[in-house]
N, C-alpha and C positions, 0 to 999 in steps of 0.2 A: 720368787717362787717364796712363799712363807713356810715354814717345816709339817712335816706330813705327819699325819698323826693314824695310829694305829686302825686305821677303821679303813672297808672296801670303797666306800664314800671320798674319804682321803686323798687316799692312792689310785682313786681313776683322774688324778690332777697330773700323775704322771706321764708326761713326754717319753718319744723314744727318743737317744740322741741323733743328733746327726753323724756323729764320726760315724754310727753304728750302721745307720741306713748306707752309709756309705764306702762301708767297707767290705761289704758281701761275700766274705768269701775269708774263715778262720781256719783255722787247725784244731782238732779234739785231740786230747794224747789218754788214751790207756794202760797206766803201768801201777805196777805193783806187787804183791807178796804172787798174785795169781799167776803172774811173769814164770815165775822156777818151774810148777810143772809141767807146761804149758802142752795143756792138755783138754779136747774139748774145747772149752771157750774160760771167761772171767770169770764165769759161776761155777768153776771147777771150786774152787770151799767151800757150794753150800752142797752140789752134787759129791763130791768127794766122801759125805753126812748121808748120803741118801742109799741106798739098803737097793739093790739091782739096778743101776744106773750103769752106765759105761765110765764115769768118773771112778764108782767104787772097786768095780772091781779091777779097774785101772793101778788105784790107789795102793787094795793091798798085794795084789801078782807082786807091784816096782815099791815100793815101800814099806808094808808089813802092817800088823793089823794097827784100829786108830788107836790103840791104847800105846801103842808104843811111837808114834808119827803122826802126829795130827797135825794139819794143818801148821800153828806155833811153830811147828820143826821147820819149817818151808821159812821161817825169816832169816835165820842166817846163813842164809843158800839168796837172799837176795843182796848183793852185796855194791848194785849199782858200779863196781870197780871203773867202767871204763867209759863214766857218764862228762859229759862235756855238753855242760849247757848251751857256752856259748858255740858250740860248733851246732848244736841243733837251732839255736834262736837264727843262725845264719842263715842252716837249709831254709827256715820255715819262710825267713824273708827274701831267699830264690823261688816258694815257691809260690812267689805272690797274695800270702795269707799276709793279710792285718791286721790279723788278732789272734790271740792261741786259749785255748785251753785247756791246760791238765785236771785232770782228776787227783783232786785233795782226799777224797776218802773214798774208798767205794764201800760195795755191800761188807767185803772185806770183815770193817771195821778197824782194817791199819792205816790208820792216816799217814801219807807221803812226808807231812811237813813236820815243824817244830811246835807240836801245841802241847799245853801244861795240861791239860784235864786229861790224861792218859800217858799211862808207864810205854801202853802198847805204839810203840810209831817210829818213821826212820829213823827220827833223829837222835832216838837214843836206842836202837835195837839197829840188825841187819847195816845198812850201808851208816847208818851213826852221824848222817847229813842231812840237812834242809833242802828237801830235791825240789821242795816248791821255790823257796827264796831265791835257790841258787839261781833256776830259773826267770825265774821275775824280774832280777835283777839282768841278764840276759839278755830277754826278750825289748825289755824296755832300750839297752845299751843300740837293739836294731830296730828302734822305731815302733814297737810291735805296742798294740793295746795285749795288755797281761788280763784273764779273767781265771776261775776256778772252778771246778764242780765239788759238787756234795751230792753222796749217795749215801749217804747218812741214815735216814728213814726207813733203807732198808731189813739194817742194819738188827731191827725188832726183833722177826725172824727166820733172817737170811741162815744162820746154821741148828736150826732144829729139828733137824736131823741125826743130830748128834747125840739128844735127848732119849732116841728111842734104843741103841742099842750101848755096849759095852763101850768109851771110845770119852778123850780127854776133854770133851767140849763139854762132862758132865763133874770133871772136877775143879770148884769154886776158885783157886787160886788161878784160874786162865781166863775167869771171870769179863777182865777187865780188855780178854782181843774175844773172846767168842758172844758175851752180850750176854742179852735176855736169852735168846733163842727161844722163843715161843711160840709153839705151837699155836697157829694163827689161820683164818680160813673167813673168805666172805660167811656173814648172818644171812644170807634170803642166796636166792640158785640164780643173781648174774652170773656168767664165765668169771672165775679167780682174778685173774689181770686186770678184768674192767670194773670188779664190783670197787664202792667207792667208802663203805664201812665195810673192813675185816675184825674180827674178832678173835681173843681177845685186843681190847683197843690200847693202843701205849699211853703209858701211863706219864702220871706227871714229871717224875724222874727222869726216866726219857726221852721225853719231850723237852725238860728243860734244860738236859746236856746236850740235845742236839740245837737249840735254840741256840747254847755258849757257845758249841762247837761253829756256830755258824756266825756269829759276831765277830769271832777270835779271826777265827780268816781273813771277817773284813780288815779287822785293825789292823790286823799285823801285814798284810799284802796288799790294802787297798787297790783291793781288784774293779775293772770296769764291767765283768762279766762274772756273774755269780748264776751256775747250772743246775739246775734239778734236775733229780729222775722221779720219775710217776710217782709213788710209794706214797707222795707229799700228797694229792688228790682224796686221802685217808680227812674223814668230818673232822676226826679231831687235830686236828694240823691248823684248821683253820686261824685260830687265836694268831697261833704262831705263829703263822703266814706274815698276817696283819701287822703284827711287834717286827720282824725281823725285814721286812720289807721297810716299815717307816722308818727303823733305823740304820738299813742299807740307803737307803733312797737321800734320810738327811746328811747321811757319813759322809754324799757324793757332792751335796750340796757344801759341806765342809773343804772339801780337796779341791775344791771348783771346775769336775771331770763329769759327766754322761755317764752314769749305769747303767745297768740293765741285770734283769731277774729274765732269767728264764725259767719255764715251765710245760708239762705238758698235760693233755685231754684237759681240764675243766676244774684244774687246782688253784687257778687264778681267776674272778672274772676279766670280762673283755673290759682292757684301757689302763689296766692296773702294773702289767707286766708285757713281755713278750712270749707269747706262742711257739713250740718250737716240738717239729712233728719227727719222730725216729724212720728212720728207716723209710723215707717218702715226701710225698711230695703235696703239694693242691692242683686240683683241676682247672682252677682257673685264677685270677688275681683275685691277691686278697687285699680291701683298702686298709687295712693293719698288717704296718714289717711284722715278718714273721721268715723263721729258722728252719732249715733244714737240718738232723744231727745225723748223719751215716758214718760207714767207714770206705776202709780201703780196699779190707776183707769183706767176705759176704756172710763165713763162717763166724766171726770172731771182733771180739771191738780190743781184747790184751792180743798179746805177743803167743801164738801157738804155732807147733812144727810142722801139721800140712794147709798152713795159710791159701784161702780159694780168691787169690786177687780181682778186684774189676780193672777194667782196663782204666787208661786217661780216656777214650774217648768216647765212653758210656759213665766219668766222672765228669769231666767239659760239658755231657751233655746234658746233663740231671744240671748242674752247674746253673747251665743258661736259660733253663729251664724254669730253673728259682724264681731269679734275678727276672724276667720279666713279669713275674704275676709275686710281685713287690717281695722279695723274702731274701735271705743271704745259704749259706752253704759252711757247714762247720765239720769241715773231712779228721776223721778219725787217725791214727796209726796209735798202733802197741810195740813198745820196745822192749828190748829184750832186755833179762835180767843182771847185765851187765850193764847197761845205760847206753849199747848202742841202738838203732834206728836200722832195721831190717835192709837190705840194699832193694831190694823192691820196693821197698814205701817209699826210700830217699827216689827211685828212680821214678814213680810215681811223680812227688811231688815239684821234681825238677820239670819235667815233661807239664806238666799242668803252670808254673812258675817260664817254662818259654812259653805258652801259649798264650798266655797273660801279658807278658811284656811285647805283645806282636796285638792282642785284642782289648788288651785291660781299658780300654776306653770305654768299648763299648758294655761295661759291667761294673767299674769303680763310679761312683759319686752318681747314675743313673736313676731315672726311674721309669716306671712302665709306661708305655703308650695307651692310649684306649681301647685295645686286645695283644691278651700276651705275644700271639700268634697263631697260627694258621698249616695246615699239613695231616695226613691220614696217620702217622701217628700217637694215638693218644695215651696218653698217662692219666694212671690210677690213682685215684685220690684218696687217700689216709696213711697211715703208720705198715711200716715192714710189706713197701710194693714197691721199693725200689728195685728190685730185682724181675718183676715181674711186667714189665712194659719190652715190647721188641725192641731192637736200633732202631735209632733214627733214620731217614732217610736224606737223600737232596731236596724234597719235597716240604721238609721242618724247617720255618722258619718261628724264630721266637723274638722279639720287638723290645729296645728297651731304648729310651731317650733323655737328652739331653739339653736342652734350651729349644732351638728350630733344629738341632742333630737328632735325625732318626739311624738306629743301628736294625740293621734287621740280618740277625744271624743263623747263617744256611745250614744244618745239623751233619750234613754229611756233601759231596761235592757236589752240586748238582749238574758239572756234566757240562758242555761249549754254551747253556744258556741257564738263567737261574728267572722265574717265573713266580711272580708278587704279587696274590691274586687283590690282596690287601689294601694294595695302592693305589687303585684303581681313582681313583677321587682328586686323589689326595697329588698338592701340586709338586711336584720335584722341579728342582735347580738342579744337581747336580750328585753325583753319585762316583762315589768311589771301593777301591777293595782295602782294607786295612792289613800295609804288608807289603802290598803292591806298588808297584809303579806307575802300573800299566795304565793305560787312558783305557776305560770302557766306553762300548756302543749302550745307550741303552732307549727304547719306547718309550709310552704308556700311552695307555685309553680306558676305555668301560671296562677289561679285563684284567687288567693290571698292569703293574709296571715288570720286563722284561728286559732284561739283564745281559749281553755278551761276557763273559769269565774269560777274564788273564788265561792264556795260554800257560801259565804256571804257577803251584798250585802256593800261596808264601805261606805256607801252614798248612799244620794236621789238626783231625776233628772238628772242627769248624771254621767257618768263615765269614766273616762279619765285613755287609754290605754299608759304606758310610754313606747315608743320608740325608742330601740337605732341604728340607723344607721351607718352600716361598710362604711365609707367614703375610 
């Protein structure tokens, strides 16, 4: 491959690396100063400055007026005193994840890595430690692929509420943290969060800084995944995205490693990066590899005190559905400000890891079959739909393949018999259930494949029939 040029035409030569298509499961990590107030969600730094919001009222009641205690004053409380990146990496390895993507900088504008471009960062304030660099080393020791995410683009307007009343956002000495804080809105009637053209647009100074921060992350940590949030879709970012992608892909060539950019909506043209859906899935197979990012919690990405957790059954069901449609799952956790991972989140990851230890061959390294699955439960396509589907049933199957092996994953226990309608015309040679040593009786006719299930369940959550096809 020759070097990439900063044009969409040149970037269409990009190829999704095999390691990523094989990995299927990664861990996302939202951790930052916003974990200190632990109220609402990770958008607390914005909403604490929006008058009339629960966050605003909570902040005044708990911490006092914004002139006396602003977001900056949470930084000394973000100590990460119990942060053990080796323990994190060991947990992620046990979860069955193959890659990790910590948030390097969220919308709040406080990088948790060692940046030369700002005095406001975790290596110089708060924990006074390069949290990203320490995790990169620990992850690689465990054989995990390391990535990062940047949410810097949204910082153009994120703290603008503090411009509308007497607050520390208006004090120029804190501009390095609070940023431009530009009141910003779409310039047409499209819903605000879906518009591709907000005004006033980011200026060259902001965009140049954004690009420099992204390239600094690439050079300092050599991430193999670079995840972007939604606001890079703004039209003014397009030439900067082309410059960054060319730079990053060329660096990947220098390293001899396949690298990945994740984007949302229409920020990148097809075939130039990997499409990501937030808290949602696709209704069918996509010929292009894609990703879902979602969280173990329904109500927040970062740590809060009233998390509403999903179950391992829900997460595993979604993972199987996503993989059957040529995607991968990036599953988020939210550590506490002291650097510990909440116990319910640890338990969820270990439970997923136990399931993958038995069923992983139906996930890792697989590719879609001619149809993703069958069954009565419908998955709604699109973002922010991950809590809108009913529970999967014992009649819901998802299919993956490796060579002449077909994996039929039943998303709940089917009872004494499993009936797979999609396998009527297939030439089945043998059938076993992963994790079970029992010989299975099965029959096949024009109505499909019927399998007698073993007397004991080999695992929980979902059950994999390994089917060898006569080629």
